[in-house]
Rosetta silent file (secondary structure, phi, psi, omega in degrees, C-alpha in Angstrom):
SEQUENCE: XXXXXXXXXXXXXXXXXXXXXXXXXXXXXXXXXXXXXXXXXXXXXXXXXXXXXXXXXXXXXXXXXXXXXXXXXXXXXXXXXXXX
SCORE:     score description
SCORE:     0.000 S_00000001
   1 L     0.000  133.359  179.784    6.784  233.055  127.566 S_00000001
   2 L   -63.520  154.667  178.703    5.984  236.779  127.885 S_00000001
   3 L   -95.237  135.671  176.326    4.408  238.609  124.989 S_00000001
   4 L  -140.015  136.506  174.051    6.266  241.440  123.298 S_00000001
   5 E   -85.990  149.568  176.611    5.360  243.442  120.214 S_00000001
   6 L   -66.545  162.949  179.266    8.065  244.099  117.640 S_00000001
   7 L   -64.959  -21.011 -178.828    9.650  247.506  117.351 S_00000001
   8 L   -88.560    5.570 -177.876    7.780  247.954  114.073 S_00000001
   9 E  -105.595  125.544  176.811    4.373  247.586  115.748 S_00000001
  10 E  -105.133  146.850  178.230    2.398  250.659  116.839 S_00000001
  11 E  -125.303  148.765  175.265   -0.597  250.384  119.139 S_00000001
  12 E  -146.003  130.462  176.541   -3.489  252.720  119.754 S_00000001
  13 E   -75.077  142.368  176.497   -6.361  252.465  122.161 S_00000001
  14 L  -128.545  178.504  175.720   -9.827  253.060  120.676 S_00000001
  15 L   -63.331  -26.132 -174.604  -13.384  253.172  122.057 S_00000001
  16 L  -100.634  -16.623 -177.021  -13.738  249.558  120.993 S_00000001
  17 L   162.969 -125.359 -177.096  -10.373  248.047  121.943 S_00000001
  18 E  -135.252  141.441  174.268   -6.886  248.321  120.526 S_00000001
  19 E  -107.733  135.421  175.408   -5.501  248.821  117.007 S_00000001
  20 E  -115.487  136.728  178.657   -2.157  247.244  116.060 S_00000001
  21 E  -131.249  122.336  172.523   -0.270  248.399  113.012 S_00000001
  22 E   -86.088  102.556 -177.175    2.790  246.661  111.563 S_00000001
  23 L   -64.431  -25.321 -179.485    4.548  249.679  110.115 S_00000001
  24 L   -82.668  -45.770 -178.232    6.910  247.530  108.135 S_00000001
  25 L   -97.951  -10.220  178.107    4.457  245.120  106.525 S_00000001
  26 L    83.753    2.593  179.857    1.322  247.237  106.603 S_00000001
  27 L   -70.639  139.416 -176.322   -0.772  244.671  108.502 S_00000001
  28 E  -127.138  128.701  176.400   -3.560  246.257  110.580 S_00000001
  29 E  -125.131  140.509  172.529   -5.338  244.455  113.394 S_00000001
  30 E  -116.551  116.923  179.997   -8.216  245.649  115.507 S_00000001
  31 E   -91.408  130.870  176.578   -8.473  243.874  118.860 S_00000001
  32 L   -73.970  175.250 -176.649  -11.876  243.683  120.543 S_00000001
  33 H   -58.733  -34.791  178.670  -12.215  244.352  124.267 S_00000001
  34 H   -68.488  -43.977  178.670  -11.549  240.724  125.217 S_00000001
  35 H   -65.465  -36.377  177.628   -8.359  240.531  123.119 S_00000001
  36 H   -64.007  -42.606  178.160   -7.281  243.901  124.517 S_00000001
  37 H   -60.782  -42.027  178.941   -7.664  242.606  128.040 S_00000001
  38 H   -64.510  -48.783 -178.172   -5.555  239.556  127.199 S_00000001
  39 H   -61.907  -44.869  178.632   -2.837  241.580  125.469 S_00000001
  40 H   -57.254  -48.619 -179.887   -2.641  244.079  128.321 S_00000001
  41 H   -57.578  -47.371 -175.943   -2.284  241.275  130.876 S_00000001
  42 H   -69.606  -37.556  176.405    0.404  239.539  128.887 S_00000001
  43 H   -67.288  -28.311  179.173    2.365  242.714  128.180 S_00000001
  44 L   -83.112    3.359  175.014    2.245  243.471  131.932 S_00000001
  45 L   105.173   -3.572  179.642    3.949  240.119  132.655 S_00000001
  46 L   -71.081  153.525  174.155    1.015  237.784  133.264 S_00000001
  47 L   -90.668  176.861 -173.594    1.214  234.296  131.840 S_00000001
  48 H   -64.822  -35.550  177.761   -1.488  232.812  129.584 S_00000001
  49 H   -62.464  -41.245  179.217   -3.266  231.131  132.550 S_00000001
  50 H   -66.264  -41.381  177.606   -3.482  234.471  134.362 S_00000001
  51 H   -61.484  -39.660  177.787   -4.818  236.161  131.192 S_00000001
  52 H   -65.108  -41.415  178.441   -7.462  233.455  130.859 S_00000001
  53 H   -62.326  -37.732  178.197   -8.460  233.952  134.497 S_00000001
  54 H   -64.015  -39.264  175.369   -8.839  237.658  133.851 S_00000001
  55 H   -61.442  -42.774 -178.522  -11.208  236.883  130.956 S_00000001
  56 H   -61.973  -45.296 -177.367  -13.281  234.622  133.180 S_00000001
  57 H   -66.499  -45.224 -172.140  -13.538  237.314  135.877 S_00000001
  58 H   -77.242  -37.766 -171.041  -14.280  240.190  133.473 S_00000001
  59 H  -117.176    3.925  177.564  -16.573  238.485  130.961 S_00000001
  60 L    49.471   54.108  176.289  -17.976  235.551  132.926 S_00000001
  61 L  -112.384  167.005 -179.030  -16.993  232.918  130.354 S_00000001
  62 L   -65.219  138.089 -177.876  -16.019  229.282  130.760 S_00000001
  63 H   -57.892  -44.377 -178.180  -12.377  228.694  131.892 S_00000001
  64 H   -63.329  -43.133  178.095  -11.658  226.169  129.129 S_00000001
  65 H   -63.653  -42.319 -179.242  -12.992  228.587  126.468 S_00000001
  66 H   -61.378  -43.204 -179.519  -10.950  231.458  127.954 S_00000001
  67 H   -63.612  -44.537 -179.899   -7.750  229.382  127.841 S_00000001
  68 H   -63.691  -42.350 -178.881   -8.407  228.366  124.233 S_00000001
  69 H   -62.637  -41.797  179.318   -9.158  231.954  123.255 S_00000001
  70 H   -66.578  -45.984  179.507   -5.888  233.206  124.848 S_00000001
  71 H   -59.613  -42.548  179.657   -3.819  230.449  123.194 S_00000001
  72 H   -64.986  -44.966 -179.425   -5.357  231.226  119.815 S_00000001
  73 H   -63.960  -45.508 -178.279   -4.777  234.955  120.081 S_00000001
  74 H   -64.567  -42.870  179.172   -1.167  234.569  121.187 S_00000001
  75 H   -61.847  -44.417 -179.057   -0.476  232.033  118.433 S_00000001
  76 H   -67.236  -39.061  177.534   -2.000  234.295  115.758 S_00000001
  77 H   -63.371  -41.194  179.836   -0.067  237.360  116.989 S_00000001
  78 H   -71.542  -43.584  179.043    3.181  235.432  116.910 S_00000001
  79 H   -62.549  -32.118  179.239    2.472  233.782  113.538 S_00000001
  80 L   -75.082  -13.715 -178.178    1.670  237.166  112.048 S_00000001
  81 L    86.192    1.712  179.650    5.012  238.502  113.168 S_00000001
  82 L   -73.423  -32.684 -175.100    3.445  241.217  115.296 S_00000001
  83 E  -133.266  161.347  174.970    4.629  239.667  118.562 S_00000001
  84 L  -126.945    0.000    0.000    7.315  237.389  119.894 S_00000001
């Protein structure tokens, strides 16, 4: 399922990654460069497997770890209400 941020979520790129702000609830998240890469890929239409593959290419990490990291990030974003 594609990732989408709610209308109440503002994003801003920083030198370190991306900041997410839930303007309705006041929640503030700072995504590191790996999470930013995953979010960008998913927002651009990639699936979770593609996002994990991008992590492996960019950061030379294990495929299984990359998949787990992507799944965890997506789950946390959805559970927080920032994304659907």
